[in-house]
N, C-alpha and C positions, 0 to 999 in steps of 0.2 A: 507412554502417558499421553493424555489428551491435551493438545496445545490450546492455550487460552481458556481452559475450563474454569479454574479458580481465578486466573489472571484477569478475566473479563471484568470482574467486579472492582478491581483497583486500577485498571488500565489507564483511565483518564487522569487519575491522580498523579501518575508517573509521567505519562507522555506529554501532558500539557505543560510541563516544565520546560520542554525542549522544542516543541513544535508550535508554531503560530499558524494554525490552519486558516485564519482569516487572510493572511498574507498570501499563502498558496492559492486560496480560492480566488482572491482578487486578481492574481496573475492569470489564472485559468480563464476567468470570465473575460479579461482583456484580450487574451489570445483568441477566444471564440469570436469576440467582436472584430478583431483584426483580420480573422479568416472568414468573416461573414457567415458564421455558423448560425443556423436557425435554432433558437433556444426552445425546443419543444420536448424532446425525449432524452433523459439522462440516465446513464447506468454507472454505478460505483462498484467496482470490483474489489474484493477483499476489504469490504467497508468497515470492518472492525466494529467499534461502538458508534459508528455513524457521525463522527466529527466533521468530516469533509461532506458527507451526504447531506447533513443538516443545512450547511451553509449554501451549497450549490443548488440544492433542491428549490430554493426560493426563486431561482432564476429560470426554472423550467416548468412546463405544464405537467409532465409526468416524471416520476423518479423510480428507479429500480435499484435495489441494493443486494449484492451477492456476497456471501462469506461461507466458509466451510465449517465455521464454529457456530453451533446453535446458541451457545451462551453469549457470544458477541452479538449476534443478531437480536437476541432478546434485549440486550442493553441498548442497541441502536433503535429498535422499535419503540422502546419506552421513551427514549430521548426525543425522537421525532414526534411522537404523539403528544408529548408535553408542549412541543412548539407548534402544535396544530398543523403538522405537515404530513400529508398522505404519501406513502410510498409502498411499493411492493417488495417484500423481502423474500429471498430465495436462498436456501442452504445448498450450496453447490461448490465443488472444486473448480476454481477458475480455469484450470488447464483442460477441463472437459465441459466448458461453457456451452449451455444449450438452452436458449430462451426463445420464445415465440414472439420476438419483437426486434426491431432495429432502432438504433439510437443516433442522435446528432453528436453527442459527446459521451465518451467512456473514459473513466479514470481508474487508475490503480495506483494508489499513493502509499507512501511510507514503506518503501523497499519490499513490498509483498512479492514482486517479481523475483527477488533473490531467493525466495523460499522454493522456487521451482528448480529442482536439482538435475533433472533428467533432460537431455537434449530434445528427445522426442516430445516430452511433455511441454517443453518451452515452445517448440515449433507449433504444437497443437494450440497452445494458449494464444499465441499471436495470430494464427490463422482464424481461430474462432472469434477473436476480437474483431478482426478484419471483416469477417462475414456478418457480424452483428452491427456493424456500422452502416449508416446510410451513405449514399454516394457523397463524397467530399466531407464525410464526417471526421471528427477529431478524436484522437486517442492520446491521452497524457498519462504517462507512467514515470515512476522514478526508481532508481536503484541506489543502493549503497555501492560506492565505487570499488574497483579492484584494489586501489590503494587503501581505502578505509578498512575493508574486510581483512586484507592480508597484513597490513603494516600497523594499524591502530588496534583493531579488535584481536585479530590473530590468535596467538597463544597467551593471551593476557587475562588477568582476573581483575574484576571491578567490584566495588562494594558501595552500598547506599544505605543511609540511616536517617530517617526523619522522625523517629520515635513511633509513628503509627505504622510504618512499613520499613522493614529491613530486608535487604537481599544481598546475596553473594552470587556473582555472575562470572562463571569460570569457562573460558573458551579453549578450544582445541582445533587447530588448523591442520588439514590434511587434503592434498590434491585440490586446492581452491575451494574447499568447503569448510566453513566454520561451524563446528558443533558448539552450541551454547547451552551450558548446563546452569540453570538458575534455581536457587533455593530461596524461597520467600518466607518471611515471618511477619504476619499481619496481626496487629493488636486488636483483640476482641475483649473488651472489658479490661480485666487485670492480667490477662494472659495473652501470649502470642501463639497464633495457630501457624503451623508450618505446612507448606506445600511445595512441590518441585515441578519444574517444567523443563523440557528439552526442545530447543529450536535449532534448525540448521539453515544456513544461508550460503548460497553459492556466489563466489566472486566472478563476475563477468567482465571481460574486456570489451570496450566500445566497438572495436573492429569486428568481433565475433557477433555482437548484437546487430550491428549495422548490416552485415551480410545477410542475416536471416530476414530482417525487416524489409530490405530491398527486394529480396527474392520473393517474398509474399506479396509485395505490391505497394507497401507503404511509401509515402514520400515523407522524409524527415524535414519538417518545417524548421526546427531548431532544436538545440540542446541548451539547457539552462543549468548553471551551477546553483543548486539548491533553490530553484524557482526564481532566481534573481538575476544573475549575470550570464551573459551569452558566452563568455570565455571559460572553457573548461581547463583547469590547471592540473598539474601533476599531483597536487595535494588536495584537489577537490574531494569532498567526502560524499556528495549526493549529486547525481545527474538526473535531471528531468527531461525525458524525451517528449517532444511534441510532434505527433505524426498525423498525417492526413491520408485518408483513403482515396487513391487515384481512381 
């Protein structure tokens, strides 16, 4: 089934309950300032409906946004156009990133990196990001931690009901990969329309990612617990990596 096809239309209603994009964006802007990053060219990978793109674009002269879902890109383009923000949208798999431009800042937020399941694809993704950064450019991405994916999401089932949207989220963990089977019921008039989606995320350990990033040439500026604290704890659920191109 196509990921984020029907989900794109209701994505913001669900995700904005849990994620404060303004807090994340403010932290990223402050990091850019602290690292003396020139605020000219910005690229948002796996941009989704453009929530982070919209906020950070206001700080840059040019903005590009990449996602492999055309439906999500349509939502993002509509959102940015309504805010009078110009951006270039590209439908592309981030592990095969190929753009004719280089950037001062590249972001990949909301655990999109966990969706890359294959080691070679992961390596290509990081290498391509490195090659699309300007010298001394900054790359910020975050992951769901190994702890969150294996101990919290794991083999568990979650439900949600706010009358307009109901979903059942059933997970299955095998060899560090969580398969997420989601069934949605979206209210349309007096009836509910059902659609199903399947997502997979891989649980990565920090040591494994650190080795790959160092080998490619990134300097790890810092790691943040959910874009806030510098100390990563055993029960941290999201780690934001801040990397610089040497």
